C-alpha positions, -999 to 999 in steps of 0.1 A, spaced: -103 -837 472 -67 -829 480 -49 -826 513 -25 -796 511 3 -795 537 19 -761 540 50 -754 561 56 -717 570 78 -699 595 65 -688 629 44 -657 635 62 -626 650 70 -630 687 46 -602 694 18 -617 673 5 -610 639 9 -573 630 -22 -551 638 -8 -525 614 20 -521 589 47 -494 582 33 -487 547 -2 -487 534 5 -501 499 30 -516 475 44 -500 443 29 -513 411 53 -534 391 41 -541 355 65 -570 347 98 -585 357 130 -576 338 130 -594 305 92 -592 302 80 -622 322 46 -614 338 40 -614 375 18 -642 389 -17 -641 373 -40 -661 396 -77 -658 389 -82 -643 423 -65 -637 457 -78 -637 492 -52 -615 508 -40 -579 510 -7 -573 493 19 -559 517 7 -579 546 25 -607 564 16 -638 544 46 -661 548 41 -669 584 17 -695 599 -12 -671 605 -8 -656 570 -13 -691 554 -2 -676 520 -38 -664 517 -49 -699 507 -74 -712 532 -106 -697 518 -96 -707 482 -88 -743 491 -116 -749 516 -143 -734 493 -133 -762 468 -135 -789 495 -97 -793 499 -80 -797 533 -53 -772 543 -29 -780 571 -5 -752 581 24 -757 605 58 -744 614 67 -776 631 88 -794 606 118 -812 622 121 -845 639 101 -877 639 72 -863 660 68 -830 641 35 -820 626 50 -822 592 62 -857 597 28 -868 610 8 -852 583 30 -860 553 21 -897 546 -14 -888 532 -6 -853 518 -13 -848 481 5 -814 479 33 -800 500 41 -763 500 72 -750 516 95 -720 516 133 -717 512 134 -695 543 119 -723 565 124 -754 544 105 -786 549 131 -810 536 115 -835 513 142 -861 515 142 -893 495 130 -912 526 101 -887 531 91 -888 495 91 -927 497 67 -925 527 44 -899 511 26 -923 488 0 -898 478 23 -869 471 20 -856 436 30 -819 438 57 -800 458 55 -762 455 82 -738 466 66 -706 477 97 -686 465 127 -696 445 151 -725 451 138 -761 453 170 -778 466 152 -787 498 134 -813 476 153 -844 466 149 -839 429 162 -874 420 135 -889 443 108 -866 429 118 -878 394 116 -914 404 83 -911 421 66 -889 395 63 -859 418 59 -825 401 81 -798 416 73 -761 409 85 -728 422 74 -692 417 102 -681 394 114 -645 396 90 -636 424 118 -625 448 148 -624 425 150 -586 427 144 -587 465 174 -610 469 195 -588 445 188 -557 466 198 -577 497 231 -587 481 240 -550 473 230 -540 508 253 -567 523 282 -558 500 281 -521 511 276 -531 548 307 -552 548 330 -529 527 319 -498 546 319 -516 580 284 -503 586 272 -528 612 300 -523 637 297 -485 632 259 -486 639 265 -507 670 288 -480 683 260 -455 682 235 -480 698 260 -485 726 262 -447 732 297 -443 718 314 -420 692 344 -441 684 352 -428 648 387 -444 645 372 -478 655 344 -475 630 366 -465 600 396 -488 607 379 -515 585 360 -491 562 368 -488 525 351 -475 493 335 -499 469 345 -477 440 371 -492 419 369 -527 434 366 -559 413 333 -576 420 324 -611 407 292 -631 406 291 -668 407 262 -673 383 245 -646 363 209 -658 361 180 -637 372 195 -628 406 231 -626 396 224 -604 366 202 -582 387 231 -578 412 255 -569 384 231 -543 370 227 -527 404 264 -526 410 274 -510 377 266 -474 388 292 -478 416 320 -476 391 333 -511 399 349 -537 377 324 -565 371 331 -601 366 310 -633 363 310 -670 357 281 -691 346 274 -723 327 254 -702 303 274 -672 290 254 -639 287 248 -623 253 277 -602 240 256 -571 241 248 -575 278 285 -580 285 294 -549 266 266 -528 282 277 -536 318 314 -540 311 314 -576 322 345 -599 322 335 -635 317 354 -663 334 349 -700 325 349 -711 362 347 -698 397 383 -710 402 394 -687 373 373 -657 386 378 -654 423 415 -646 424 407 -614 404 380 -602 428 378 -580 459 342 -590 464 325 -623 453 288 -629 455 273 -663 452 240 -664 432 240 -700 420 215 -728 428 226 -757 450 232 -789 430 260 -815 429 283 -792 409 281 -763 434 279 -781 467 310 -774 488 325 -752 460 338 -725 485 360 -747 506 396 -743 519 411 -748 485 391 -721 466 390 -697 495 429 -698 496 430 -685 461 409 -654 470 427 -620 476 436 -615 512 410 -591 526 383 -600 501 346 -603 509 322 -632 502 284 -628 501 262 -658 499 224 -654 496 222 -686 475 225 -717 496 247 -723 526 261 -756 514 278 -740 484 303 -728 511 320 -751 535 309 -739 570 341 -744 589 363 -732 560 345 -699 560 352 -695 597 389 -703 592 392 -678 563 377 -650 585 399 -659 615 431 -659 593 422 -627 575 419 -643 541 384 -630 541 377 -595 555 340 -603 558 313 -628 550 276 -620 548 246 -639 538 212 -652 550 214 -688 541 223 -715 566 223 -752 570 202 -765 585 175 -738 587 167 -726 613 204 -726 624 211 -740 658 221 -716 685 257 -728 685 262 -725 647 297 -710 643 284 -685 617 266 -667 645 298 -658 664 326 -658 637 344 -625 633 335 -598 607 302 -613 596 269 -597 585 246 -627 587 208 -625 588 182 -652 591 169 -662 557 150 -631 548 164 -617 516 136 -631 495 108 -627 520 101 -590 521 64 -581 523 67 -571 487 80 -605 477 54 -623 498 26 -608 478 42 -622 446 51 -657 459 17 -661 475 -1 -651 443 22 -674 423 15 -703 447 -22 -698 441 -16 -697 403 2 -730 404 -26 -746 425 -53 -732 402 -36 -748 372 -31 -781 390 -67 -784 401 -80 -774 367 -57 -800 350 -41 -772 329 -4 -767 323 16 -750 349 37 -722 335 69 -736 319 91 -711 339 76 -724 372 85 -760 365 115 -777 381 105 -814 377 76 -826 355 69 -858 337 97 -877 354 125 -854 344 139 -819 350 117 -794 332 114 -757 325 136 -736 348 148 -768 365 163 -781 332 182 -748 329 194 -743 365 197 -778 381 215 -810 376 208 -844 392 231 -869 408 220 -898 387 202 -908 355 167 -895 352 139 -920 351 
């Protein structure tokens, strides 16, 4: 029998919801491109309810305990005395979320002698040291596409919020004011702007598709160029690198995974090549941008705004400079954890576990590391810092 260690974010301050704003979720037949939604043999939760926090347990407890497995759920993940640190050495499976990541460092994987499977309940497994997982034969899987559209919607919301100066204008109303000149002094139309995406995978392409009706000029860069018919359909301009693309853009949105090639990409040097008064949106990973370089770019006016929901570390400390820098639209890491997305990534997590316990193959698109090498989606999206074992 397996010990499953699951790290989830805390419950609401007021306690688990007694009721919800909506009674159901819309039916979605498939993801764009035809990939099916998660198909577990069963679920023990109500879609549309809060599953991603500690009390929600991703709806897994009955399923696991009925089979004799042990489930440990905690939000306490940081420091040598955390529950995660104490429970990890004899855990067979670790489940974590990008929104509240339990960082599986090389040192932790070394100590977790029984660890065989690391599941990301969501998308983005960079909180797992993939090189160490490869060396130690740990399978890494995530619920591909489960919240890609959720994040894409969040990106579009943030672009409009920054360009139209929505958040300061809303605050004027909350404060009892009616200061129109103050609200519009930094407000522009998105129409006609040049918008570029760093990466055009599932999220990046979904962002580009949603922006096309705004009559903007669309740009992208990616290690895998899109088919010519997609470029023609959306009017996309391809650039071989971010360095080539960003000087042409009024808005840049980062939709790339974090790996050695993207870490620190948006530092002082690249930010200096962006148009004065441009906007940068990052719902990918915080370390793709240099923390202090972003602050300097906002203070100098090089950037007119920065928005995102990814931080390092997560949760961000109270004195993190992104909390107080000018002209920002930061949120905690929520873009991919809507109640709609939670139903999909909880179901996908169960599907992965069902396959694992049955000894059957995990969906290829869910795999990041398998058999001592990058696999499936991991082979397409990630790179490692050294040779694969």
